[in-house]
N, C-alpha and C positions, 0 to 999 in steps of 0.2 A: 503494499499499499503506500502510496507516496505521500509525502508531507504536503498538506495545503499550501504551505508558504513556499515549497518549490514550485507547485503549479501556479501560484499567484505571480512569482518570479517569471517563470516562462511566458504567462501571458503578457506581462508588462515589456519583456523582451520583444514579443512579437508585436505587440501594439505600437511600440516606438521604433520599429525597424522598417526596412521596404519589404520585409517578407509578408506574403499573403496567407501562407499555408504552414503549419508544424505538425508533425506527427512523431509519436513515441509510442512503441509497443513493446512489451516484455512478455514474460509467462503469465503475468498476474494481472495487467491492465493494458489499457490503450488509451492514449490521450490524442485527441485531433482538435487543433484551434484553425479558424480561418476568419479573415476578416470580411470576406466578401460572399461568403455562401453560408445557409443556414446548417446546422450541425445535428446530424441524426445520433440517436443513441442506439450504437451498435453492439450486440451482445457478443462477448469473446466466447470463442469455442473453449471446450474444456481443453487442459494442458496435456499434451500427449504424454503416455505413460513413461515413466523413468526406465532407461535402458538397464538391462539386467546387468550385474557386475560381473567382469571378467574374473573367471576361476583362475586363480594362482596356485602353483604348487605350493604345499606346505613346507617350509623351510624355517631355518633360524632367522631372526630379525636381522635386518640389513645392517652392516657396519655404519657407525655415523658418518664416516667418509663417504659412504655411497648416497646417503641422504642428502648431505650437504652439496654434493656434485649434482644432485637431481637425476640421478640415475634409475632409482628405485622406488623412491616415494611417490605415492599419488598426489595429484595436483592439489587436493585438499589437506594434506599434511604439511605443506610447505606454503609460506606466504611469499609469494613471488612479488608483490607489489612493494617490498622494500628491497629487492635483488636490484643492484646497480646496472645488471645486464639485461633487466627486463624491458622490453619495448612496450610501452603502454599506449593505449588507445586515447588518441587525442580529441575523440568527441564521442557521443552517442550515437549508434547506428548498428549496422550490420556488416561483419567481417566477411571478406572474401579472400582466400589465399590464393586465387588465380585471377586474371583479367578475364576470363570467361569459362564456363564448364568444360570446354574442349582444349583448354591449355593447360600446362603442366604448373604446378604451384610455383609461387616466386622463390619459396626456399623450403628445404626438408630439413629435418635433423641431420646434422653432421655436414652441412654444407657451411662454406666460409663466405661471409659479407663483409663488405667495406662499408665505412661509413657513409651514410646518404643513399645506400642501395634499398630500392623498394622491395619489403617485406610482405606486405598484404595491402589491401584495399578496404577502407571503411565507407559504406553508402550510408548517405544522409540525406534525406529531401531528394532522392531520385540523382544524387550527385556522388560519383565515386573519388573519394578522396585517398592519394597514394599515403602509405605509412612508410617512413624510412628508417633504416637503423640509424641509432645515434652514436654507435661506435662499432667500429671491426671486430671481427672474432668468428667463432664457430656457432652455429645454431645448435643449441642443447635441448631446448624443450620447445614445442608448439603446443601451447595452452588453449587453443580455440581450433573449431573446427568451420569450414567454410558455410556460411547462413547463420551462424551463431549472433544472437544480438549481443551487443557488448556496451558497457558503460564508459563513462569518461574516466580516464586513469586505471582502467583494468589491463593487466599484464596480458600480452598476446602471445609474445615470443621471448625467449631468454636466448642471450648472445654471452658467450664466454670468452 
């Protein structure tokens, strides 16, 4: 549930800008604002069922070095938002790992990137915005999948 202060601030930004429409959607809500047309209350479909967890072989806990390197820990166990190698979303939108469904992903785990290389796209209001690597290095994690909704500041990719 979004805070009403956030909704009010978004409405103020839309009102005081040249924007004529604004849309935001995640698993729990959809916000649509328009200056020029009436808004209809559109019910949200129920969220898709959560994916089944991937079965992993039972073994001893991974060594701390493995967790800190990000090789064995699930994304939920490590906070990548504080990792200096995290490429973060510059805006709210939908992430795409390639320029179109028939093209290869911009990067994959193990690739070496240079500062300024495009690593993914964020679609917001029907505009595709490139997200660039803030540093050079090796891609160690891709934390999102194409089509995932993302928030401002959300870690997308980790570069070591």
